[in-house]
C-alpha positions in Angstrom: -137.1 -28.8 194.2 -137.3 -30.1 197.7 -140.8 -30.9 198.9 -142.9 -28.5 200.9 -141.4 -27.7 204.3 -143.1 -29.6 207.2 -145.3 -27.8 209.7 -142.9 -28.5 212.5 -140.6 -25.7 211.1 -143.1 -23.1 212.1 -142.0 -23.8 215.7 -138.4 -23.0 216.9 -135.9 -25.6 215.8 -132.7 -26.1 217.8 -129.6 -26.9 215.9 -126.4 -28.1 217.7 -123.1 -28.2 215.9 -121.3 -31.6 216.1 -118.1 -31.3 214.2 -116.4 -30.9 210.8 -114.8 -33.5 208.6 -113.0 -33.3 205.2 -113.4 -35.7 202.4 -110.8 -36.0 199.6 -111.5 -37.9 196.4 -108.9 -38.7 193.8 -109.8 -38.3 190.2 -112.5 -40.7 189.0 -113.2 -42.0 192.5 -116.4 -42.0 194.6 -117.2 -42.4 198.3 -120.4 -42.7 200.3 -121.7 -42.4 203.9 -124.9 -42.3 205.9 -125.3 -40.4 209.2 -128.1 -42.0 211.0 -128.7 -39.4 213.7 -126.9 -36.3 212.3 -127.6 -33.9 209.5 -124.8 -32.2 207.6 -124.1 -29.4 205.2 -121.5 -30.2 202.6 -119.4 -27.5 201.0 -117.5 -28.0 197.7 -114.6 -25.5 197.6 -113.5 -26.0 194.0 -114.3 -28.0 190.9 -117.5 -30.1 191.0 -119.0 -33.4 192.2 -121.8 -35.7 191.2 -124.0 -36.2 194.3 -126.7 -38.8 194.9 -129.0 -38.8 198.0 -131.0 -41.9 199.0 -133.6 -42.5 201.6 -135.8 -45.6 202.1 -138.4 -44.1 199.7 -136.6 -41.6 197.5 -133.5 -41.0 195.4 -132.3 -37.6 194.1 -129.1 -36.6 192.3 -127.3 -33.7 190.7 -124.1 -31.7 190.5 -122.5 -29.6 193.2 -120.2 -26.9 191.8 -117.3 -25.1 193.4 -118.6 -22.6 196.0 -122.0 -24.4 196.5 -123.4 -26.1 199.6 -126.1 -28.8 200.0 -127.9 -30.5 202.8 -127.7 -34.3 203.6 -130.5 -35.0 206.1 -130.1 -37.6 208.8 -130.8 -41.1 207.7 -130.0 -40.3 204.0 -127.2 -42.2 202.2 -124.9 -39.8 200.3 -122.7 -40.8 197.4 -120.1 -38.3 196.1 -118.3 -39.0 192.8 -115.4 -37.0 191.4 -115.5 -37.2 187.6 -112.5 -34.9 187.1 -108.9 -36.1 186.8 -107.6 -33.9 189.6 -108.4 -34.5 193.3 -111.5 -32.8 194.8 -112.3 -32.1 198.4 -115.5 -31.6 200.4 -116.0 -30.1 203.8 -118.7 -31.8 205.9 -120.4 -29.8 208.7 -122.3 -32.1 211.0 -125.1 -31.1 213.4 -128.1 -32.4 215.2 -131.6 -31.0 215.7 -134.2 -31.3 218.5 -135.3 -34.9 217.7 -133.8 -37.1 215.0 -136.3 -36.5 212.2 -134.9 -35.2 208.9 -134.6 -31.4 209.0 -137.0 -30.9 206.0 -138.5 -34.3 205.6 -137.6 -36.4 202.6 -135.3 -33.9 200.9 -134.4 -33.7 197.3 -130.9 -32.7 196.3 -130.7 -28.9 196.3 -127.6 -26.6 196.1 -127.3 -23.0 197.3 -124.6 -20.3 197.7 -123.7 -17.8 200.4 -121.2 -15.0 199.9 -119.9 -15.4 203.4 -119.3 -19.1 203.3 -115.6 -19.0 202.3 -114.8 -17.0 205.4 -116.8 -19.3 207.6 -115.3 -22.5 206.2 -111.9 -21.5 207.4 -113.4 -21.4 211.0 -114.9 -24.8 210.6 -111.5 -26.1 209.2 -109.8 -24.7 212.2 -112.2 -26.7 214.5 -111.5 -29.8 212.4 -107.7 -29.3 212.9 -108.1 -29.1 216.7 -108.4 -25.3 217.2 -109.0 -24.2 220.7 -110.2 -27.2 222.5 -113.2 -26.7 224.8 -113.3 -23.0 223.8 -116.9 -21.7 224.4 -116.3 -18.6 222.3 -115.3 -20.7 219.3 -118.2 -23.1 219.8 -120.7 -20.3 219.9 -119.2 -18.7 216.8 -119.5 -22.0 214.9 -123.0 -22.4 216.2 -124.0 -19.0 215.0 -122.5 -19.7 211.6 -124.4 -23.0 211.4 -127.7 -21.2 212.0 -126.8 -18.7 209.3 -126.1 -21.5 206.8 -129.4 -23.2 207.7 -131.2 -19.8 207.2 -129.5 -19.4 203.8 -130.6 -23.0 202.9 -134.2 -22.3 204.0 -134.4 -19.1 202.0 -133.1 -20.8 198.9 -135.5 -23.7 199.2 -138.5 -21.5 199.9 -137.7 -19.2 196.9 -137.4 -20.7 193.5 -134.0 -20.5 192.0 -133.7 -17.5 189.7 -133.9 -18.7 186.1 -131.3 -16.1 185.0 -128.7 -17.8 187.2 -129.3 -21.1 185.3 -128.8 -19.2 182.0 -125.5 -17.7 183.3 -124.3 -21.2 184.1 -125.2 -22.4 180.6 -123.3 -19.5 179.0 -120.2 -20.4 181.0 -120.5 -24.0 179.7 -121.0 -22.6 176.1 -117.8 -20.5 176.4 -115.7 -23.5 177.5 -117.3 -25.5 174.6 -116.2 -22.8 172.1 -112.6 -22.8 173.4 -112.4 -26.6 173.4 -114.0 -27.1 169.9 -113.3 -24.0 167.8 -112.0 -26.3 165.1 -115.4 -28.0 164.7 -118.6 -26.6 163.0 -120.5 -24.9 165.8 -124.2 -23.9 165.3 -124.6 -20.9 167.5 -128.3 -20.8 167.0 -128.6 -24.4 168.1 -126.6 -23.5 171.2 -129.0 -20.6 171.9 -132.1 -22.9 171.5 -130.5 -25.5 173.7 -130.2 -23.0 176.6 -133.9 -23.4 177.3 -134.4 -19.6 177.0 -135.3 -17.4 174.1 -132.5 -16.6 171.6 -132.6 -13.0 172.6 -132.0 -13.7 176.3 -129.2 -16.1 175.5 -127.4 -13.5 173.4 -127.9 -10.9 176.1 -126.5 -13.1 178.8 -123.6 -14.1 176.5 -122.7 -10.4 175.9 -122.8 -9.8 179.7 -120.0 -12.4 180.0 -117.8 -11.4 177.1 -118.8 -8.0 175.9 -119.2 -9.6 172.4 -121.9 -11.4 170.5 -121.5 -15.2 170.3 -120.5 -14.9 166.6 -117.9 -12.2 167.2 -116.5 -14.2 170.2 -116.2 -17.3 168.1 -114.5 -15.4 165.3 -112.0 -13.9 167.8 -111.1 -17.4 169.2 -110.6 -18.8 165.7 -108.6 -15.9 164.4 -106.4 -15.8 167.5 -105.7 -19.5 167.0 -104.9 -18.9 163.3 -102.2 -16.4 164.2 -100.3 -19.0 166.2 -100.6 -21.5 163.3 -99.6 -19.0 160.5 -96.7 -17.3 162.4 -93.5 -18.1 160.6 -95.2 -19.9 157.8 -95.4 -23.2 159.8 -98.8 -24.1 158.4 -100.4 -23.5 155.0 -103.3 -21.1 154.7 -105.6 -24.0 153.7 -104.6 -26.2 156.6 -104.9 -23.3 159.0 -108.4 -22.4 157.8 -109.5 -26.0 158.3 -107.8 -26.3 161.7 -109.7 -23.3 163.1 -113.1 -24.2 161.8 -113.4 -22.7 158.4 -113.8 -25.3 155.6 -113.6 -22.5 152.9 -110.1 -21.2 152.9 -111.1 -18.3 150.6 -113.7 -17.1 153.1 -111.1 -17.4 155.9 -108.6 -15.3 153.9 -111.1 -12.6 153.3 -112.1 -12.5 157.0 -108.5 -12.5 158.1 -107.6 -9.6 155.9 -110.7 -7.6 157.0 -109.9 -8.1 160.7 -106.1 -7.9 160.6 -105.5 -5.4 157.8 -103.3 -7.9 155.9 -103.7 -11.2 154.1 -102.7 -14.5 155.8 -99.8 -14.8 153.4 -98.5 -11.4 154.3 -98.8 -12.1 158.0 -97.0 -15.5 157.6 -94.2 -13.7 155.7 -93.7 -10.9 158.2 -93.6 -13.3 161.2 -90.8 -15.4 159.7 -88.4 -12.8 161.3 -86.2 -14.6 163.8 -86.7 -12.6 167.0 -84.6 -12.7 170.2 -86.4 -11.3 173.2 -84.2 -10.0 176.1 -87.1 -8.6 178.3 -89.6 -11.1 179.8 -92.4 -8.5 180.0 -92.5 -8.3 176.2 -93.6 -11.9 175.9 -97.2 -11.0 176.7 -97.2 -8.4 173.9 -95.7 -10.7 171.3 -98.2 -13.5 172.2 -101.2 -11.4 171.3 -99.6 -10.8 168.0 -99.3 -14.5 167.5 -95.5 -14.6 167.9 -93.3 -16.8 169.9 -89.6 -15.5 170.0 -86.9 -17.7 168.4 -85.0 -17.3 171.7 -85.9 -15.5 175.0 -84.0 -14.7 178.1 -84.9 -14.6 181.8 -84.7 -11.4 183.9 -81.2 -10.8 185.2 -79.2 -12.0 182.2 -77.3 -8.6 182.2 -75.7 -9.6 185.5 -73.5 -12.1 183.6 -74.0 -11.2 179.9 -71.3 -13.3 178.3 -73.3 -16.6 178.2 -76.2 -14.6 176.7 -74.0 -13.2 173.9 -72.8 -16.7 173.0 -76.4 -18.1 172.9 -77.6 -15.1 170.8 -74.8 -15.5 168.3 -75.6 -19.2 168.0 -79.3 -18.5 167.5 -78.6 -16.0 164.6 -81.6 -13.7 165.3 -82.6 -11.1 162.7 -84.0 -8.7 165.4 -83.3 -8.2 169.1 -86.0 -6.7 171.3 -84.9 -5.3 174.6 -85.5 -2.9 177.4 -83.0 -0.1 178.3 -79.4 -1.3 178.3 -76.0 0.2 179.2 -74.0 1.4 176.1 -71.5 -1.5 176.4 -74.2 -4.2 176.4 -76.2 -2.4 173.6 -73.0 -2.4 171.5 -72.4 -6.1 172.1 -76.0 -7.0 171.0 -75.8 -4.7 168.0 -72.8 -6.6 166.8 -75.0 -9.7 166.6 -78.2 -8.3 165.1 -80.3 -5.1 164.8 -81.6 -4.0 168.2 -84.9 -2.4 169.0 -84.5 -0.9 172.5 -87.8 0.2 174.2 -87.9 2.3 177.3 -91.0 0.5 178.3 -91.5 2.1 181.8 -91.8 5.5 180.2 -95.1 4.9 178.4 -98.2 2.7 178.6 -98.4 -0.9 177.6 -100.8 0.0 174.9 -98.4 2.5 173.3 -95.6 -0.1 173.6 -97.8 -2.8 171.8 -98.4 -0.4 169.0 -94.7 0.6 168.9 -93.6 -3.1 168.8 -96.2 -4.1 166.2 -95.2 -1.2 164.0 -91.6 -2.3 164.1 -92.7 -5.8 163.0 -95.1 -4.6 160.3 -98.1 -5.9 162.3 -99.9 -2.7 163.3 -103.3 -4.0 162.0 -103.0 -7.1 164.2 -102.3 -4.9 167.3 -105.1 -2.5 166.5 -107.6 -5.3 166.0 -106.5 -6.8 169.4 -106.8 -3.4 171.2 -110.3 -2.9 169.7 -111.4 -6.3 171.2 -109.8 -5.4 174.5 -111.6 -2.1 174.7 -115.0 -3.9 174.2 -114.1 -6.3 177.0 -113.2 -3.3 179.2 -116.5 -1.5 178.4 -118.4 -4.6 179.4 -116.3 -5.1 182.6 -117.0 -1.5 183.7 -120.7 -2.2 183.7 -120.1 -5.1 186.1 -117.8 -3.1 188.3 -120.5 -0.4 188.6 -123.3 -2.9 189.3 -121.4 -4.9 191.9 -119.0 -2.5 193.5 -120.6 0.9 192.8 -118.5 3.6 194.5 -116.9 1.3 197.0 -113.2 2.1 197.3 -111.1 -1.1 196.8 -107.5 -1.8 197.8 -105.5 -3.8 195.2 -103.4 -6.4 197.0 -101.2 -8.9 195.3 -100.8 -12.1 197.5 -97.8 -14.3 196.9 -95.6 -16.7 198.9 -93.9 -14.7 201.5 -96.0 -11.6 201.6 -98.1 -9.0 199.9 -97.9 -5.9 197.7 -100.4 -3.1 197.7 -100.7 -1.2 194.4 -101.4 2.6 194.4 -102.2 5.1 191.7 -98.7 6.5 191.4 -97.5 3.4 189.5 -98.8 2.3 186.1 -98.7 -1.4 186.6 -102.1 -2.2 188.2 -103.5 1.4 188.1 -103.9 1.2 184.3 -106.2 -1.8 184.3 -108.2 -1.5 187.6 -108.3 2.1 188.5 -108.2 3.5 185.0 -109.7 1.0 182.5 -112.2 -0.7 184.8 -112.8 2.5 186.9 -112.6 0.7 190.3 -112.6 3.5 192.9 -109.2 3.9 194.6 -109.2 4.5 198.4 -107.4 7.5 199.7 -104.3 5.6 200.9 -103.9 4.2 197.3 -103.9 7.7 195.9 -100.9 8.5 198.0 -98.6 5.6 197.0 -97.0 3.8 194.1 -96.8 0.5 195.9 -96.2 -0.9 199.4 -94.7 -4.3 200.3 -96.0 -5.9 203.4 -95.3 -9.1 205.3 -98.6 -9.3 207.0 -102.3 -8.3 206.6 -102.0 -6.3 209.8 -99.7 -3.8 208.0 -102.2 -3.5 205.2 -105.1 -3.0 207.6 -103.4 0.1 208.9 -104.2 1.7 205.5 -107.8 1.7 206.8 -109.8 0.6 203.8 -112.5 -2.0 204.4 -112.7 -3.4 200.9 -110.0 -5.4 199.2 -109.3 -7.1 195.9 -106.7 -9.8 196.2 -104.7 -10.8 193.1 -103.8 -14.5 193.5 -102.2 -17.1 191.2 -104.7 -19.3 189.4 -103.3 -22.4 191.2 -103.9 -20.9 194.7 -106.0 -23.4 196.7 -109.5 -22.2 197.6 -108.8 -23.1 201.2 -106.0 -20.5 201.2 -108.3 -17.8 199.9 -110.9 -18.7 202.5 -108.2 -18.3 205.3 -107.0 -15.1 203.8 -110.5 -13.7 203.7 -111.3 -14.8 207.2 -108.1 -13.2 208.5 -108.8 -9.9 206.7 -112.3 -9.6 208.0 -111.3 -10.4 211.6 -108.9 -7.4 211.7 -111.9 -5.1 212.2 -115.5 -6.2 213.0 -116.9 -3.8 210.5 -115.3 -5.8 207.6 -117.8 -8.6 208.0 -120.2 -6.8 205.6 -117.6 -5.5 203.2 -116.3 -6.7 199.9 -113.4 -9.2 199.8 -112.7 -10.3 196.2 -110.2 -12.7 194.7 -109.0 -12.3 191.1 -107.0 -15.2 189.9 -104.2 -14.6 187.4 -102.1 -16.8 185.1 -98.3 -16.5 185.3 -96.3 -13.5 186.5 -98.2 -10.2 186.8 -96.1 -8.4 184.1 -97.1 -5.1 182.6 -98.3 -6.4 179.2 -101.3 -7.1 176.9 -101.8 -10.8 177.7 -101.8 -10.2 181.5 -104.2 -7.3 181.3 -106.6 -9.2 179.1 -106.6 -12.1 181.6 -107.2 -9.8 184.5 -110.2 -8.1 182.8 -111.7 -11.5 182.0 -111.2 -12.9 185.5 -112.6 -9.8 187.0 -115.8 -10.1 185.0 -116.0 -13.8 185.9 -115.7 -13.1 189.6 -118.1 -10.2 189.6 -120.7 -12.3 187.8 -120.3 -14.9 190.6 -120.6 -12.1 193.2 -123.8 -10.8 191.6 -125.3 -14.3 191.4 -124.5 -15.0 195.0 -126.1 -11.7 196.0 -129.3 -12.6 194.2 -129.4 -16.1 195.8 -129.3 -14.8 199.4 -131.6 -11.8 199.0 
């Protein structure tokens, strides 16, 4: 922790904004600087950095994670090191005080968070890019935000960091460790002891993240991985058991049968079926069953079906899965192999998953997956209630070229957010299926202050910051409302894999929101 604040801070301190810079570090690189007469707050948008601060008499170091800020007092040398493979950036907000003494004396490295920082950073970036030169309004806005950041820093320094937040961070590290090393022997009790907290508190925090106990979560990871290895008989049962962390293949077989409703050998036999998938949305359903189709086609193949017929015939499938087709196309496919045609827009994705799994003889696998999904949803509802309460939230998908607002008259996003997670829909959402928009101004006309943006996982944090800033500026009242970003992998198709990802990412984001709320109280 930083040392006790000096007495001089009991008197008014004048801060003057100087400017903003951006540092970009390639993977494995480091950089350093020392501002003799200026202080600076450094913001890390994504990933993490190793930070070292040095004065003439003191050295302090630590990690700054994505979304965190820290202070570099004047006269302190700062070294930033990027240990990741991908590039990392940092935003440097420079300022002076009345006099050139360090803002809080000889400061130790200390990180803090502020929920509003993403919106403010876009304003500082604008100033860095040139913005409105000599614009008093812009300067006073940045000056005001600088004071707010300084206030957040002081509150964080004066109040010890909540121990529970450290435990949440440890659980996140544990989850990643499980995914990366499920093939190894993992001692969950040792992980709990290493957290620095009681075993009971560790288990409780773990369940808050996942909706499952550590043992059940580890079992799920391993059995999910075993499906992919066993499918089609590509790997023996013994090799599969060892590959997913079970040295005793007989124990693995008993566990697999108990969870899936069939033995590993039965599963391997049933998944030898050569499947051709003609509808991309089905890929997410097949994947949770552990199946990769022998051949799959992109959307739009029916516009010119002849090449698809030729590829299908050459692939020699034993079953063709497809959405609705015209009679002529259906007949052509039926001449190649048996066809299972599903009118997937007529019923829910859960019903479709059960229908598909029944066709493949894998009903037990689907039922086990849905049971796990329901537990995740039940856990996510708790976080939605704790963080969002009864706040109505617009669901807005952001993509290159525009936006799409989802309402309650279309199943796609309604099923997961408004039904499963029980996010409260605003009145405009209740009156629409969906609405495409080219600008945020069009969406703002719907008159809902709170918004949940769905963005691709690769979206730069700077883009999210700019989007949030633009949204909040549309109406002054929005400065105190919720603006959330849920990242998703791949295309937002209506299937099991996409929905599981959305539930997990929603919980992860709401946990971050709750942590940030605690840190600034």
